[in-house]
N, C-alpha and C positions, 0 to 999 in steps of 0.2 A: 250349409256345408262350408261356406267360406269362413264363418266364425269358428268352426271346428278345425279348420285347417286340413281338410281332406278333399279329395277329388271324386266327382261322381263318375268319371270315366278313367279307365286305365291309361296311364301315360305311355306313349310310344316313343322309344329312343331312336335317334337317327342312326346309331351304330348297331343295327340288328345283325344277328348271326346269319351267315350265308347258308343257303340250302345245301344239303348233303355234307354238312360239316358237323363235327362233334366238339364239345367244350369240356374242360376239366371241371371238377366239383367246385373249386374255389370261384371260378368265373361264373358258373351256373348259380351259385349262391348270391354272388354280387348282382347279377342281372335280376334275380328274383327280388332282392331287397330294394331295387329301384322302383318297383311298383308300389306306389303309396296311396292308391285310390281304394275304391270299394273292391270287395271280393277277396279280402285277406283277413287274417286274424289280428285283432287289436289286443295289445297288452294292457294290463291293469294300469300301468303308468300312463299310457296313451289315453285311456278312458278318463283318468283323473285330470289330465291336462285339458281334455275337452270340457269336463265339468267346470273347471276354473275359467275357461274361455267363455262358457255360457254365463257364469256368474258375473264375469267382467262386463259382458255385453249388457246385461240387465242393470248393472251398477251405473253404466254410462247413461242409461235411460231413466235413472232415478229409482230403481227398485233395489232395496238393500236387504230385504228379508227373504229374498228368493232362496228356495231350497230345491236342489237338483239331485235326483236319484236316477238309477238306471236298472234295467233288467233285460234279459234276452228273451225274445219271442221267436223260437226256432233259431234261425241264423240271422235274425234282425236285431240290431242293438237299439233299444228304445230308451229315451230319456224322459223321465217324469219330472215335470217342473211345477213347483208351487210358487207363483210369482209374488205373492204377498201384495202389499199395497205400495203404490208409488208415493215417495216422500219428496219434500223440497226443503231448501234452506230458508228457515223462517228468520233466524237471527244469528249474527256473528258477534260474540261478546269478547272485547279486548280488555284484559285486566293487567294492571301494573304499569301501564304507560303514563308517565307523568310529564315528559318533556316533548313528546311527539303526539300530535292530535290523532284521535281515533280515525277521523275521516281520511287523514293522510295515509294511515296504515291500510285502511280498507281499499284505498285507491290502487295500491300496488298489488292487491290480491286478484287473482283470476276468479276465484270462488266469490260469488256475490250473494247477498242476502235479499230477501223479498223487498221490493220497493215498487208499488203500483205507479208512482209518479214517473218512474223511469221505465215503465212497461215491463218490469220484472215481476211476474206474478207467481211463477213456480220455478225458481232457479234450481238447477240440479246440483247435486254434490258428487264429485268424483274424488275418491280418496287420494289417488296419485297426484292430482292437480292440487289438492289441499296441502299435501306434504311439500309440494314445490312452492306453495305460497309461503310456507314457513321460512324457506330460504330467501324468498324475496323480501320478507319483513326483516330478516337478519341483514341482508344487503343494505336496506334502507337505514338501519341503525348504524352500520359500519360507515356508510357514507357521511353520516352526521357526527362521527367521532365517538360512538359508543362501542369501544373495542372489547368491553367485558360483558356485553349483552348476553343474556341467556333466555331462550325461548322454549317453552315446554311443547311437547307434542299436543296437538289439538284434542280436546275432549268433545266427543260427539254424543249428544243426548237426543233420543227420539221421544217426542211428546204427541199425544193424540193420534198416534199411529201414522202420522204423515208430516209432522213438522220437526225439522232438525234444528237444534240449537248447538252452535259450535263455540267453544270457549278456548281462548288462547291466552296463556299467562306469560307475561314478560317481566324479566328482571333487567332493568335498563343498565344499572351500574352508573359509574361516573362518566362524564363526557370529557374527552381529551381535547387539549388545546394544541395549536400548531406552534412548535418550538422553532422551526426554521426550515429553509429550503436550500438544497445543495444540488449543483449540476456537475456531473462527471462526463469527461470526454467532450465538453462543449468547446470547440475550437474556432467557431466562425461567428458567434454572436456574443454580445455582452449579456449579462443577466438582466439588465434593464430592458434590453430589446425583447427578450423572451417573455418578460413579465409586464410589458407596457400596457397591454389590454386589460390586465387584471389588478392594477394598482388600487382601484376603488374598492374592489371586493375582497382583496387578499391582504390581510394584516397579521403579522407575527404576533402571537399571543391571543388571537381570537380562536373560537372553537374550530376544530378541524371540519372542512367542508370538502367531501369527496368529489362532488360535482365540479368544483373549481379546479381541484387537483387533476381531474381527468381532462378538463378543457385545456389546462396548461400542457399536458402531455400531447394532446392533439395539435396545439399551437407549435410546439417544438418540432414535431414530426413534419408538420406542414411547411415550416420555414426551411428546414433542410431539404425537403422535396422540391421547393421552389428554386433551390440552387442546383438541382440536377441529381440529388441523392434520392432517387425515387423509391429505393428500398430501405430508406431510413426507418429506424425503429427506436422507440424510447421506452425503457423499462422503468417502472415506478417501484421503489423499495421504501417501505415504511418502517422506521426504527422507533419502536414503542418503548417508552419508559413508564412502566406501570406504577412505580413509586411516586414519580412526580406528575403522573397523568398528563404527559405531553407526548407528542409524536413529531419526529423529524422526517421530512420527505426528501428522498434522494432520486433525482432523475439521471439515469444512466443512458447516455445517447450512443447509439450505434448507427453512425451515418452511412455506412456501407460505401459503395463505389458510385462514381458518376458514370453515365453511359452516353454513348454517341449512337445516332441512328445510322443503320446500314441500309437494309432493304425495307421498302414499304409495299405491302401487298394489299390490294383492294379486293373485297369479296362482297357478295350479296347484291351487286349492282347489275341486275339483269337487263335494265333499260339504260341507265346512265353510262356514258362512256367514262373510262378511268380518269381522263383529264378534267372532267367536270368536278370530280372529287379532289383530285390532287391540287388543283389551283386554289382550293379553299383551305388547304392544310397550312398551318403556320410552322411546320417543321419539314425538313427535307433531308435526304441522305447526307451524312457528314455533320449534321447539327447536333448540338447538345440536347438531349432529351429532357424537356422541362414540362412539369405538370401544367403550368399556366398556358403553354403553347398547345397542349392537348385539349384543355378546356375551351380555349378560344377556337380551335379548329372545329370542335364539336358544335359550338354556338353558330359558327358560320355555315356549317352544313345544314343545321336545322333551319336557319333563316331562308335557305333556298326553297323550303316547303316541299321537297321531293321525298323526304325520308321520315318514317315513323320512329326509327331507332338508329342511333349512330354509336358504335362501340369501338374501343381501341384495346388491342391485346399485345402488350410488349413481350417479346421473347428473347431471353438472353442467348446470344450467339457465341460469344467468347468474352474474355475479360475486357470490360469497358465498352463492349459493342453489343447492340441488340437490333433485331428486326422488329418491325411494328406491323401487325395485321389490323387493317381498318375494315370493319364489317358494318354494312348498312342494311336496313330493311326498307325497301322502297314502298311508298304509298301511291295510291291512285291519283294521277295528276291530270287526267283528261275528263272533260265533260262534253257529251254529245247528245243532241236531241233533234228529232225529225217528226213532223206531224202537221196536223191541221187543227184549227180552233175557231170558236165563235163566241162572241160576247156582245152585249149591248155597246160596250165601249169601243171595241175594235172591229165588230162585224166578223165576216168570214175571212180567215187568213191562213196561208200556208207558211211554214217556217222550217228552217234548218239552221243549226248552230253547232259550232265546235270550239272548244277552248282547250288547248293542250299545253300544259307546263312541261318543261323538259322535252321539248319537241325533238323527236328522233334521237333522244338521249344526249343532246348537245347542251342542255341547260337553257335553251331559248324558249320563248313562249309565243304560241300562235293562237290567234283568235279570229274566227270567221262566223259571221251571222248574216243570214239571208232570209227575207220574208216577203210575201206577196199578199196584198189585201187591198180592198177598196177603202178601208178606213184606217189601216195600220201598216206601216212599213218600218223596219229597223234593220238596216243593212250596214255592216261594218267589217272592215279588215284591219287587223292590228298585228304587229310583230315586234318582239323585243329580242335583240341579239346581245348576248352577254359576252364580255371579254373580247371585244372587237380588237383586231390587230394584236392579239395576245397580250393585251393590256387590261387593267381593271376598268375598262370603258364599256358602258352599255349604250347601244343605239336602238332607238325604237321609232315607230310611227303608227298612226291611226288615221284611217279614212272612213268617214261615216256619212250616212244619209238617213234621216228620220222624218217620218210623217205620221202624225196621230190626229185623228178627228175625235175630240173629247166631247162632242155633242154641243157644248156651250162655246167652244172655240176650236180652232185648228192650229197646230204647231208644225212648222217645217224647219228643218235644219240640214245644212250640208257643210262639212268641214274637213280639214286636214290638219294633223298635228304631229310634227316630228319632235323627238326628245333625245337628249344626250345627258349622261351622268358619268361621273368619274370619282373613283375612290382616292381621295387625296392623302389619307393616312389609314392606319389600321381600323379606326372607329369612325372616321369622318368621310362623308360623301357629299359632293355638290352636283347639281344638275341644272339644266336649262331646258325650256320647252317653248315652242311657238304654236299658236293656233290661229288658223284662218277660217272664219265661219260666216256663212250667210244664212239668215233665217227670217221667218215671218210668223206673226200671230194674226190670224184672220178669222172671218166668220164669227166674230165675238158676240155672244148673246148677252142680253141685259142681265141674265142670271149668273153670268160668269163671275168668278172671284175678282176682287178689286185688283189683286196683283197681276191678273191677266189683262184687265182693261188698261192698266198702266203700261203694258208692254205692246199695245196695239201697233201694227204696222210692220214694215220691213226694216231690216237692219243689216249692217256689215260690221264685223268685229274682228280685229287683229290684235292678238294679245301675246305677250312674252312674259315668262316667269323665270325666277332663279331661286333655288332652294339650297339650304345647307342642313345636313342631318348628321347627328352623332348617335350611334346605336350600339349598345353593349349588352342587349337583352340576350339571355341564353337560349330561349326557345320561343319563337313567335306564337306558336299554338298554345303552349302551356308555360308561360313565363314564370320564373321563380326568382330571378335576380337580374340586375342590370338596369339601364335607363335608356330612354329614347327622347332626344331633343330634336325639334324641327323648327325652322323658320323659313318663311316663303315671302318673296316680294313679287308682285304681279302688276303689270300695267296693260291696259287695254286701249286700243285706238279705234277710230271709226265713228259711226253714228251713235254709239253708246260706250264711249271711252270711260275709263275708271282707273283708280289707284287702289291697290289692295295689299294689306299686310296681315299675315296670320302666323301664329307661333303656338307650339304645344310642347309640354314636357311631361314625361311619365317615368315613374321608377317602380321597381318591384323589389321588395325587401323580405327575405325569409326570416322566420323567427330565430334570432340568434341569442335570445335571452333564456328561453326554456328549451330550445332546440326541438320544437315540434314541427309538424309539416305545414303549419299555417303560413300563408304568404299575404303580405299587405301590399296593395297596389294603390297608386295615386296618380292622377292625371289632371293637368290644368291646361285650358285652351283660351286663347284670346285672339280676336280678329277684328279688323276694321276695314271698311271699303268706302270710298268716296267717289262720286261721279265727276267726270270731266264735263259732260254735257247735261242735258236735263233728265236723262233716263239711265238707270243702272240695269245691266243684264240680269235677268231673273236668276240665272244659275250662280251669280256671284254674291247674292244676298245670303245671309245666315238664317237658317231655319232651325231654331233651338227647341228641343223637345222631341222625344221619340227614342228609338232603340239605341242611338249612338251618342246621345247627349244627356238630357235630363230624363231618365227612365221613369215611367209612370204617366207622362204626358203623351198625347197623340202628337204626330209629326208637326213640328213648328209651333205648337201651342204654348211654349214657354217664352214666346216673343209676341210681337204685335200681331193683331188679327182684326178683321173687319167686322161689320155688324152681323154678318151671316156666320160668324165663328169660323171663317176660313183664314188660315195663316197668311200674313202679308210679307213675311221676311223682314230681317233687321239689317241695319248697317254696321252693327257691332255685336259681338258675343263674348261672354265670359262664362266658362263652365268649369266646375271642379267635380271630380269623381273620386270617391274613396271606396275601397273594396277589400274584404277579407275572404280569402279562398282557402279551401282545404280539399285534398284529394280523397275521393271516396273509393274509386277503383283506379289504381296507378295507370297513368298514360291513357285513360279512357273517360273517366267520369269525375268531375269536380263539382263541389257545392260552394256557394258563396253568398255573402250578404253585402249590401252596399248602401251608401249614402251619396246622393247627388245634389249639387246645388248649382244654380246658374240662371241665366236669362239672355234673351236677345233684346236689344234696345237700340234706339236711334240717337241717344244723347243723355247727358246727365251723369250722376254718380253711378258707376258700374256695380258697386257693392250694396246699393240701396234697393230694397224690395226684391231681393233674390228669391227664387223658388227653391223649395227643398223637397226631396223625395227619398224614400227608403224602400228596401225590398230584398228579395232573396231569389236565387236562381240556381240552375244546373248548367254546366257546360259538358257537352258530349262530343268527344273527338271521333268523328267518323272517317272512313277512308277518303271521302270526297272533300269535306271541310268541317271545321268545328261548328257545333250548333249550340246556341244559348237559348234556354227557355227560362223566363223570369216573370216575376210579378212585382210591379212597382206601385207604390202608393204616394201620391203627392200630398204633402202636409199642409200646404197653403195655396191650393189651386184657386184661381179667380172664379167668381160666380158664373155659372153656366158652362164651365169647362170641365170635362171629365177629369176626375182626380185619381184614377187608377187604370192600370193596363196590364194585360197578360201579353208579354212580348215573345217573339220568336225571331231569332237572328241567325242567319247563315253567314258565318265569318267570325272575325275576332272583334272585340270591343276596344280593348286597350291597344 
């Protein structure tokens, strides 16, 4: 019934006639005509429209010889349908194309031909889609300068009762060349500034390239928007000389007005307090409304990790003045667990933990973990207070006590760590932290890993670190542009003193060549640690290999290991990660392929004997945290070491 466009139940209108009232003949006829469901008389025109709807439905399913007839059985309308045989597109034949490859033409078409290699076994034919494909082909030729192109209507031939052969004939005509470019109403930029990015690809006298022409239009509009003309628009006019076979392009710029911000309204923040959002905005009432400030505000809000979506809706209030609506969609920022557990490693234990970002809507983060057990304890209280004293100053602390009986050894740690960080400029932040820790490795069995035997005994450790970070990444969960640079200096004192240096740099580059949705990611890390005394703290060594370094290896196995194939940790690391990502479902599911290289080492040439791995994976953005599922294959794993791994990561890699 949905296909036929009729209802199985009579529609009831909200404006019914009151009891004990009468209506005139015109109103009575109108009320009667409102009833469009069953229980009424169908006209011949309506029945014919239903027949066409049935035929259209069958056509979408691949049945093109369908025959529909009808008859009445009493007061019942009966449709008699002869479905015929379902057919599919066997071959699309392009004729007359001399200067554009057939594959390029087929790529722009939504109608596809049979191709088992691409899992297209029985592609369907929809005539309205095919006619739309003709226009897509025409647009392809126009973009390449064939302004006299003629494309015939497609010829459809049915063979063997189920195979469709589609023939499209093209008369390309001559290809036009670019005669010149002119700018009208361009008052704020020189022509060289507008064309600077396109000097290599744009040359007068070459064949007309519509893609470059469109990119220039976007560049002009973007540059004027950056100056505050947010409603700037650029019209492209093509002056065609069919005798000389040349075309002149004229860009007519309508820059519009500049606008200043008046009121800023926050909505969608059911948990966050307004000031948590306002302090991240790079514009305020009275400021010039600039696109770059909006984009930066969006990036800063995403970096908080509290929001799934951040949108800005500017509304013109009066001449030169606008209000801005900031709308956010909050994501789940709390994790809580309570229960009991038993394992050979930890024995019986009771535990309760809570971690809450955006605590009480203030933007702060609270973490609390409590556990009780004979073989396992992990108790910790942490808090991070953002924007202390109404300055871009973050203050935090962590107090922890951990006890784990690993069967072959026992580890005990008690510590306290206050932190402070300050935003020194728009992209730069610096921070310091202090850690005071007492620990002990005891009850060490002869089967314990070598790295544990080396740590035997009690220790006291007091360390201080200082870091500098520059971050311009647009979204930490699904980054598409920007970079992240970090350098950290750390010094430890006590019975296991050390010096440590580590640095990393990552950037994200969207495809600006073909303007696809692909994103290239790159990350490099280097670190080195040196002991003051005879021992290095286990936690300060580098364990290369695993989910967050060279994928495909087990944890720590891309570095030194003992005779029992247990990782020993390294004094230095060098890791490179290359990744190509593409969205499969926007803001939810991404696919990616990667190449990793690196190693952990204690000396020598860092670039010699590096390990390499390749793989592919999926990133799923859940309300709690992003999840990475990947498969990695090591290309040159050492003998006896596993050379592949199926990984599962809760969190972000880059």
